[in-house]
KOLSEDO-443441 format. One record per residue (C-alpha): x, y, z. Coordinates in pm, 1 decimal. Example, Ala and Ser with C-alpha at 12.3 -4.5 7.8 and 13.67 -1.06 7.14 Angstrom:
KOLSEDO-443441
+----------+----------+----------+
|       c1 |       c2 |       c3 |
+----------+----------+----------+
|   1230.0 |   -450.0 |    780.0 |
|   1367.0 |   -106.0 |    714.0 |
+----------+----------+----------+
***
This chain:
KOLSEDO-443441
+----------+----------+----------+
|       c1 |       c2 |       c3 |
+----------+----------+----------+
|  -1368.3 |   -364.3 |   1958.8 |
|  -1586.5 |   -653.1 |   1838.9 |
|  -1388.6 |   -835.1 |   1573.8 |
|  -1529.7 |   -971.9 |   1251.1 |
|  -1567.0 |  -1345.9 |   1198.7 |
|  -1439.2 |  -1408.0 |    846.8 |
|  -1683.3 |  -1685.9 |    759.0 |
|  -1987.5 |  -1494.7 |    888.8 |
|  -2098.4 |  -1197.6 |    680.5 |
|  -2151.8 |   -919.0 |    631.7 |
|  -1803.1 |   -788.0 |    707.8 |
|  -1937.3 |   -434.5 |    742.4 |
|  -2134.4 |   -268.5 |   1021.7 |
|  -2329.3 |     55.3 |   1044.5 |
|  -2416.4 |    206.0 |   1380.8 |
|  -2643.3 |    510.8 |   1396.7 |
|  -2607.2 |    702.1 |   1723.1 |
|  -2868.9 |    956.8 |   1829.7 |
|  -2688.9 |   1237.8 |   2013.4 |
|  -3004.5 |   1431.9 |   2095.0 |
|  -3136.1 |   1764.1 |   1966.2 |
|  -3181.9 |   1618.3 |   1618.0 |
|  -2815.4 |   1525.3 |   1584.8 |
|  -2697.1 |   1183.4 |   1472.6 |
|  -2363.7 |   1021.8 |   1407.5 |
|  -2308.2 |    727.0 |   1172.6 |
|  -2026.6 |    488.8 |   1251.5 |
|  -1903.9 |    264.7 |    969.0 |
|  -1683.5 |    -33.4 |   1050.0 |
|  -1558.2 |   -255.3 |    771.0 |
|  -1304.8 |   -533.4 |    735.2 |
|  -1010.4 |   -437.6 |    516.4 |
|  -1071.1 |   -739.7 |    291.5 |
|  -1376.1 |   -558.3 |    149.4 |
|  -1230.5 |   -218.0 |     68.0 |
|   -894.6 |    -44.8 |     53.7 |
|   -809.8 |    314.1 |    142.6 |
|   -874.3 |    440.3 |   -209.9 |
|  -1222.3 |    286.0 |   -200.3 |
|  -1334.1 |    451.4 |    123.2 |
|  -1377.7 |    806.3 |    -18.9 |
|  -1567.4 |    656.8 |   -313.8 |
|  -1793.1 |    464.7 |    -77.5 |
|  -1856.1 |    771.4 |    139.1 |
|  -1925.4 |    982.8 |   -169.5 |
|  -2198.5 |    740.7 |   -277.4 |
|  -2333.5 |    727.1 |     76.5 |
|  -2361.5 |   1106.4 |     92.1 |
|  -2532.9 |   1112.4 |   -247.0 |
|  -2786.5 |    856.0 |   -128.2 |
|  -2841.4 |   1054.5 |    189.9 |
|  -2900.4 |   1375.5 |     -3.4 |
|  -3144.1 |   1210.0 |   -245.3 |
|  -3324.0 |    998.3 |     14.6 |
|  -3187.6 |    673.7 |   -124.2 |
|  -3238.4 |    731.1 |   -496.8 |
|  -3001.4 |    464.0 |   -630.2 |
|  -3068.7 |    549.9 |   -994.5 |
|  -2879.3 |    877.8 |   -953.0 |
|  -2552.0 |    708.5 |   -864.0 |
|  -2295.7 |    683.8 |  -1146.7 |
|  -2252.5 |    338.0 |  -1294.2 |
|  -1913.3 |    182.9 |  -1225.4 |
|  -1739.4 |   -133.5 |  -1337.6 |
|  -1757.9 |   -434.3 |  -1111.6 |
|  -1464.9 |   -554.5 |   -902.0 |
|  -1504.3 |   -878.2 |  -1097.7 |
|  -1346.0 |   -709.2 |  -1402.3 |
|  -1031.2 |   -655.2 |  -1196.1 |
|  -1026.6 |  -1022.7 |  -1095.1 |
|  -1063.1 |  -1117.5 |  -1461.9 |
|   -773.4 |   -883.9 |  -1546.7 |
|   -554.2 |  -1051.9 |  -1284.1 |
|   -645.6 |  -1398.1 |  -1412.3 |
|   -535.9 |  -1300.8 |  -1763.9 |
|   -184.7 |  -1191.1 |  -1657.6 |
|    125.1 |  -1388.7 |  -1751.5 |
|    224.6 |  -1500.3 |  -1403.7 |
|    538.8 |  -1677.3 |  -1519.1 |
|    687.5 |  -1359.7 |  -1667.8 |
|    602.1 |  -1175.3 |  -1345.2 |
|    775.5 |  -1440.9 |  -1137.1 |
|   1082.5 |  -1409.8 |  -1359.8 |
|   1082.8 |  -1029.8 |  -1321.1 |
|   1078.5 |  -1056.1 |   -943.6 |
|   1344.9 |  -1328.1 |   -948.0 |
|   1573.6 |  -1101.5 |  -1151.8 |
|   1509.2 |   -809.0 |   -918.5 |
|   1625.9 |  -1008.9 |   -617.5 |
|   1904.4 |  -1206.8 |   -784.3 |
|   2195.8 |  -1228.7 |   -541.2 |
|   2001.0 |  -1097.2 |   -243.5 |
|   2135.4 |  -1284.7 |     58.9 |
|   2004.8 |  -1176.5 |    400.3 |
|   1657.4 |  -1086.5 |    537.1 |
|   1624.7 |   -732.1 |    673.2 |
|   1480.5 |   -760.5 |   1021.4 |
|   1475.9 |   -485.8 |   1284.2 |
|   1244.2 |   -612.0 |   1556.6 |
|   1382.4 |   -849.6 |   1819.0 |
|   1278.4 |  -1206.4 |   1737.2 |
|   1081.5 |  -1267.9 |   2055.2 |
|    722.6 |  -1397.2 |   2051.4 |
|    451.7 |  -1155.2 |   2156.1 |
|    250.9 |  -1234.3 |   2463.1 |
|    -68.6 |  -1411.2 |   2347.8 |
|   -282.6 |  -1170.6 |   2549.3 |
|   -148.6 |   -855.6 |   2381.4 |
|   -359.0 |   -682.8 |   2119.8 |
|   -371.8 |   -342.5 |   1957.5 |
|    -85.2 |   -114.0 |   1868.6 |
|    123.7 |    177.9 |   1986.1 |
|    167.5 |    492.1 |   1777.5 |
|    420.5 |    771.2 |   1759.9 |
|    307.2 |   1053.6 |   1532.8 |
|    562.5 |   1285.7 |   1373.0 |
|    453.5 |   1555.2 |   1129.6 |
|    670.1 |   1753.7 |    890.0 |
|    615.1 |   2126.9 |    910.4 |
|    520.6 |   2318.0 |    595.6 |
|    876.1 |   2441.0 |    537.2 |
|   1031.9 |   2095.8 |    553.0 |
|    754.0 |   1942.1 |    343.5 |
|    808.8 |   2209.0 |     77.4 |
|   1182.5 |   2134.0 |     82.4 |
|   1118.3 |   1762.6 |     29.0 |
|    878.7 |   1828.2 |   -260.5 |
|   1121.0 |   2077.1 |   -415.0 |
|   1410.4 |   1830.6 |   -388.7 |
|   1205.6 |   1557.3 |   -557.2 |
|   1109.0 |   1790.6 |   -842.0 |
|   1467.9 |   1910.3 |   -886.0 |
|   1598.1 |   1553.5 |   -904.8 |
|   1318.6 |   1434.1 |  -1132.2 |
|   1187.0 |   1168.4 |   -892.6 |
|    869.6 |   1123.7 |   -691.0 |
|    840.2 |   1200.9 |   -321.1 |
|    762.5 |    831.7 |   -275.1 |
|   1105.0 |    748.0 |   -417.7 |
|   1265.4 |    988.3 |   -168.8 |
|   1080.5 |    818.0 |    117.7 |
|   1182.2 |    470.2 |      3.3 |
|   1543.4 |    575.7 |    -47.4 |
|   1562.3 |    737.3 |    295.5 |
|   1409.2 |    433.5 |    464.5 |
|   1639.2 |    198.0 |    275.0 |
|   1952.3 |    389.4 |    375.9 |
|   1834.0 |    408.8 |    737.1 |
|   1769.1 |     33.4 |    740.3 |
|   2119.0 |    -16.3 |    603.7 |
|   2270.5 |    194.8 |    880.6 |
|   2072.8 |     11.3 |   1147.6 |
|   2152.4 |   -337.2 |   1016.6 |
|   2502.0 |   -278.4 |    881.6 |
|   2401.1 |   -380.4 |    528.4 |
|   2421.2 |   -200.3 |    195.2 |
|   2154.9 |   -417.9 |     32.8 |
|   1823.0 |   -424.7 |    217.5 |
|   1458.5 |   -512.2 |    164.5 |
|   1140.0 |   -375.2 |    315.4 |
|    773.5 |   -384.4 |    225.9 |
|    571.8 |   -121.4 |     41.9 |
|    196.3 |   -104.6 |      6.2 |
|     95.7 |    -26.3 |   -352.8 |
|   -245.2 |     74.5 |   -487.2 |
|   -266.1 |   -235.2 |   -709.3 |
|   -491.9 |    -49.3 |   -956.7 |
|   -358.3 |   -117.3 |  -1308.4 |
|   -357.4 |    190.7 |  -1529.4 |
|   -460.9 |    -12.3 |  -1834.2 |
|   -787.4 |   -132.6 |  -1677.4 |
|  -1067.9 |    109.5 |  -1778.9 |
|  -1267.1 |    247.8 |  -1487.2 |
|  -1033.7 |    109.0 |  -1220.7 |
|  -1011.7 |    447.6 |  -1048.1 |
|  -1382.1 |    430.4 |   -954.4 |
|  -1400.9 |     64.2 |   -851.9 |
|  -1462.4 |    -31.8 |   -489.5 |
|  -1281.5 |   -332.0 |   -348.1 |
|   -949.1 |   -456.1 |   -217.8 |
|   -678.8 |   -376.2 |   -470.5 |
|   -377.5 |   -297.1 |   -252.9 |
|    -81.6 |   -529.3 |   -234.6 |
|    229.2 |   -541.9 |    -18.1 |
|    545.2 |   -587.3 |   -222.9 |
|    914.4 |   -617.7 |   -136.4 |
|   1136.8 |   -320.4 |   -219.6 |
|   1507.6 |   -381.8 |   -266.8 |
|   1737.5 |    -89.1 |   -196.5 |
|   2104.6 |   -145.8 |   -273.0 |
|   2329.0 |    154.3 |   -226.9 |
|   2694.9 |    247.4 |   -255.1 |
|   2826.0 |    527.9 |    -30.6 |
|   3030.0 |    655.2 |   -326.0 |
|   2729.2 |    672.3 |   -561.2 |
|   2593.7 |   1026.7 |   -611.1 |
|   2254.7 |   1071.9 |   -446.9 |
|   2092.5 |   1184.2 |   -773.0 |
|   2213.0 |    870.2 |   -952.9 |
|   2100.1 |    651.5 |   -664.2 |
|   1750.4 |    803.8 |   -664.6 |
|   1710.0 |    779.3 |  -1041.8 |
|   1823.5 |    417.5 |  -1035.4 |
|   1585.5 |    327.1 |   -751.4 |
|   1291.0 |    490.5 |   -928.0 |
|   1377.1 |    310.5 |  -1251.1 |
|   1398.8 |    -24.3 |  -1074.7 |
|   1058.1 |     25.9 |   -917.0 |
|    900.8 |    150.9 |  -1240.6 |
|   1017.9 |   -164.7 |  -1418.6 |
|    803.7 |   -370.1 |  -1179.4 |
|    478.6 |   -174.6 |  -1227.2 |
|    336.6 |   -440.7 |  -1456.8 |
|    399.3 |   -709.3 |  -1194.6 |
|    229.7 |   -557.7 |   -889.8 |
|    -55.1 |   -809.9 |   -905.7 |
|    160.7 |  -1099.3 |   -784.0 |
|    105.5 |  -1181.7 |   -416.5 |
|    387.2 |  -1153.1 |   -164.4 |
|    392.0 |  -1526.7 |    -91.1 |
|    424.1 |  -1606.4 |   -460.4 |
|    700.9 |  -1347.8 |   -499.6 |
|    893.2 |  -1499.3 |   -210.8 |
|    858.0 |  -1845.7 |   -364.7 |
|    994.1 |  -1709.9 |   -694.1 |
|   1290.4 |  -1537.2 |   -528.2 |
|   1434.9 |  -1684.8 |   -208.0 |
|   1360.1 |  -1714.3 |    165.1 |
|   1600.8 |  -1425.8 |    222.4 |
|   1343.3 |  -1181.6 |     80.8 |
|   1193.8 |  -1130.2 |    425.5 |
|   1131.6 |   -806.7 |    616.4 |
|    951.9 |   -670.1 |    919.2 |
|    913.3 |   -304.1 |    821.6 |
|    716.9 |   -137.3 |    544.6 |
|    635.2 |    204.9 |    405.6 |
|    293.2 |    327.3 |    297.2 |
|    272.2 |    635.2 |     75.1 |
|    -92.2 |    734.1 |     47.5 |
|   -258.8 |    941.8 |   -221.8 |
|   -636.2 |    916.7 |   -236.0 |
|   -883.0 |   1046.0 |   -497.7 |
|  -1074.5 |   1269.1 |   -255.0 |
+----------+----------+----------+
***
């Protein structure tokens, strides 16, 4: 419950709890600015290795520094990325907002959760449909959410956010780096009720694939390059971690 103060490090805490009878539990609390979801299994893997070897750091595999990712980002052609995002949202007119525009009470904190799980049969059906259509399950999720947003807002051209891994495939060793790589990007879903579902899904996947080389641009910069209408209050997160 104790929040981190951003200008006072470290932004990570370890609490070792003795449960009695030789049993202990280690609690790790870290601010998201330090590590993303992909990094956590890597961090825990190293921690377990250190535990098993009584802190023998020399046995850990050598990995590239997060600094190499920052250098990669610095070397990108930001102007071409801004142009790509501007083209993607050319003609987009209205923000896609679901939540009522009322200010939250200043004393409210935390969140509410509703958990819904797909059973094995339905999950298999979704995976099978994606394979049959030649698209990823992530594309199916984005398409479904886009159509639902359209039904709820009465629009056939909507935008929502998507959290991406932000780990460029052309950066050697990026899969083993620890740090904050994720980015939240706008996803535009325009659909025509008369368009066959297979064509719609292929088109959506192609549109998203064309932006893979521009995932490093921050959301604020993307919105400056497009228009104020590229605003949303919902997002999807499709997670796939290394461990």
